[in-house]
C-alpha positions, 0 to 999 in steps of 0.5 A: 872279024877282029872282036869276034873272040871276045862276043862268043866267049862272054855270052856263053857264061853270062846266060848261065849266070843269069839263070842261076840268078833268076833261079834264087831270087824271082822264081823261089818265093813265089814258086814256094808259097803257092807250093805251101797250100797243095802241100797241106793235102795228105794226097800231095806227099810225091808233089811235096817231095818234088819241090823240097828235091827243088828247093834243096837243089837235088834236080835229079831227084826232082827231075824223077819225083816231078815226072811221077807227080805230073801223073797223078796232078789233078789241077792246072795250078798244080801241073804248071808248077811241077812243069816248071820244076822239072824244067828248071831240072831238065836245064840243069842236067843239060836236056834242053829239049826236054825242059823246052818241052816243059814249059810249054806244057805251062798253061798262059793263064797261070801265075808263072806265064812271065817266068815261062817266058823268061825260061822260054827265052833264056832256053832258045838263047842258049840253042842259037834261035835268037829269033824266037828267044826275043819274040818270048823275051818281048812277050815278057817284057810287055808284062814286065810290071808283074816282075818287080825283081831288079835283078830278073829284070837286068839279066832279061835285058842283057839276053835280049841285047845279046840276042840282038848282037847275034843278029847284028842289029846293033843298035836294039842291042845298045837300047837293051844293055844300056838299060841292064846297065840303069838297074844294075847295083853298083855294087855288083862288080861282076855284072858292070864289067861283063855289060862293060865288055858286051857294050864295046863289042857292040861298038867294036863290031860296028869299027867304032873303035873310040866308043869301044876301046875306052869301055874295054879299058874301063871293064879291065881296070875294074878287073883288076881291082875285083877278086873274079880270076875269070874277069881277069883273064877275060879283060886282060885278053881283050886288052892284048887283041886290042893293042894288036889290031892297033899295031901297039905289040909291046902293049899287047905282049904285056897285056898278053903275058898277065893273061897267062899269068891269070890263065896261071892262076886260074890253073892253081886254083883248078888244081888246089880244088883237085888237091882238096878233092884227092885229100877229101878222098883220103880221109874218105878212105881212111874213114871207111877202115874204121868204119870196117874195124866197127863193122866187124865188131858189130858182126860178132855181136850180130852172130850171137844175136842172129842165134837168138834169133835162130831160136825165136824163128824156129818157135815161131815156124812152129807157131805158124805151122799150127796157124797153118793146119787150123786155116787148113781144117776151118776150109775144109768145114766151110767145103763140108758147110758147101756141100750140105748146103749144096746136098740140101738144094740139090734135094729140093731139086729132086722133090720139086722134080717129083712133085712136077712130074707125079702132079703134071703126068696124073691129068694127062695120063687120065686124060690119053686113057678116057680118050682111048676108051672113047676112040673104042667106042667111036670105033664101033659106031663107025663115028669117023668124025669122033674118031678124029676128034678123039685122036687129035685131043690124044695127040695134044696132050700127048706132046704136052706130056712129051713136053714136060718129060723134056723139061724135066730132063733137060732142067736135070741135065743143067743142074748137073752141069751135063747139058752141052752148052757152046756159045757160037755165032748163028744167024737168029731166023734159021734157029726159029725157022727150025723149030717153027716147022717141028710145031707145023703138025700141032699147030695145024692139029689145034686151029691155030694160025701161025705167021711170021714177021722177019724184020732183020735178020741177024748174029747172034752169039748164043747156044743154038740148042739152049735157044731152041728149049727155050722157043719150044717151051713158049711155043707150048704155052702158046697153044697150051693157053689159047682159047680155041682158035686164035693166032701166033706171030713170031717177029725177029728183029734188032733192038740196038746196036748190041742186042737183036730179038724174037717175040711170041705173040698169041691171042690166048687168054692172058696172063693174070697180073699177079702171076705176070709180076711172079713170071717177071720176078724170076731173074737170077732167081734159083729153083731152090727159091721157088714155090710152085704153089705160087703158079710159076712152072718149071718150064718157065724157070728153065727158060730163064735160066737158059736165057740167062745162061746165053747172056740174054734177057726174057721179059713177058707183057701180057692183058687178060683176054688179049693174049701174050707177047713174050720176048727174048733179046740175045746179044749180037756178034759185031763183025 
């Protein structure tokens, strides 16, 4: 274990250096060229801000802005660049696991695959996962032709050699250090010295002192003529330990004395830097005092300006108050106009209801009067069959008249928002059966057959009473427009996962095509836009309004002479 001290100390420094060199020489130009194209777009302001901070080595701001830019990135290339610069920022902030995540997110198809492998290799080396580090470095080496920069190559070879030293595979470590030396610029004495120390450590760990010691001595001599104090200290310390291991204690002491001299020099250097920082702080403090005096003068000027601003603010406040009252007056005018329009619609609705009542009540009242006269005559003649027929006719007309009055009532309640409307979850089948039960007598009186087909019951979200009103209207129409005897079929089923339906199909006279189009066009049409003379009655308008209020769909399908089918679709409650 005579050599472990040198190995650990040197690797930690050299890995950091290789990271910085790689950043400054290799990746910058590639990223800059790709980013210029993206920055031409006005939508990439955050991206450009992040990259600008990166080029200025402001890694804290780069980290923040790249996080924002990744959220809005719309291309893989943009994401790759952002992950790269954020990863480098995370490295400089010592957040290595976050950096790993960034580089892992860079796609293998990107222009930065080799840079990605270099960074991941470096990170795993720092995290002491040497096997994983070598995997990424070897993947980079398989595509080494795309890396033309010799400094990037030599740094990567150095890191691979360091990994193999830790894995005690000294032959491979020497192979990669030799590759590094081959690429090194002879003027780059710092890298040459460090690489010689690495090679010396390889030999020294294998007890090959004859090969190791000359390299340590060579590194020491080069460091003595070099300006780097850290290298002077390191090589002197190396030689002191070597001479101690060789039991040459006098030489070892001399090297330790030199080591301490360089250590003191480094301390003095750091002390000078510290004193310079202190002088800088004192200068800044003096400058702050001067600024404080200037600020006091500025405050006096600002006091005068505030007086002027106060007068201007009072004027602006007065103008603002005028604007507020003007805006309020305009809103009141708009409200009055809206109320006037609502009153006009209400008046038109009132006139419409009066026309419905006066027109539709006249005929049934005459019919009831006529049937009573006929009934009186048949009673006198004791004609029981004619009495029953007149009575049935009177019942039908009365039911129809009652239905008309109910529609008028329901419509006026709905229009004045007095109708109770509460949507809840109800089974559809009981609602339909309840309405059919109420119509048994009317249907029997008209010799009409009714059948049901409950394909699938379901729970719907609806206001039960308003749906009953719609069903009654539709059944009334089916009976009203039946040509003598006929059949009505009521069906319940499910259209899809969103809607259930109930359909009423009759064998009546049907609806002409032109009138059917008007009826189906009622969706979203209010009463102020309806012309009763076009053949659309209050009942259908009420049906369409109530179905729409239940978030349902009402549709008609008819053919003259064959009957009509009306379908109500209601939203299903998904359990």
